[in-house]
C-alpha positions, 0 to 999 in steps of 0.5 A: 990454414982454414979456421976450424971450430972446436965443436967441429974438431970434437964432432970429428973425433966423436965420429972417428972413434964411433962415439954416438950421440949429440955433442950438446949432451956433454954440457950436462957435465958442466951444468949438473949442479944447476940442473939438479941442485946442490943437495942432489949434486952432493950425492950424484954426479954424471959419470959418462954418456953412452950414445943417448944414455947418461950414466949417473954415479950415486953415493948412497942407496937411498939417494939411488932410489930417490933419483930413480923416481926423479928420472923424468924430471931430470930428463925434462930439465935436460930437454929445457936446459940443453936440447930437447931429446939430446938424451933418451934415458938416465941410468943411475948406479951405486958408486963402488965402495972400493974407490 
């Protein structure tokens, strides 16, 4: 039996299910607190990646507005901390109150 890396397995699964994007983008879930800081992380969390778009769930309308202004800074940090161009946009949305 040949040795297969976890990265290789995940890449095959992503390809099989036609999930676009770079596997490195998923590191954003691990480093979110370091990326945005504890204060922001207390109000916003990455929810999913769709292609080259990161969707971030925010718990308050004021934070939602503030984060929209910080989008370019967040993308710049992602470029530095993960890989340049791994994500093309961050889309923020308000968390549903039904949860």
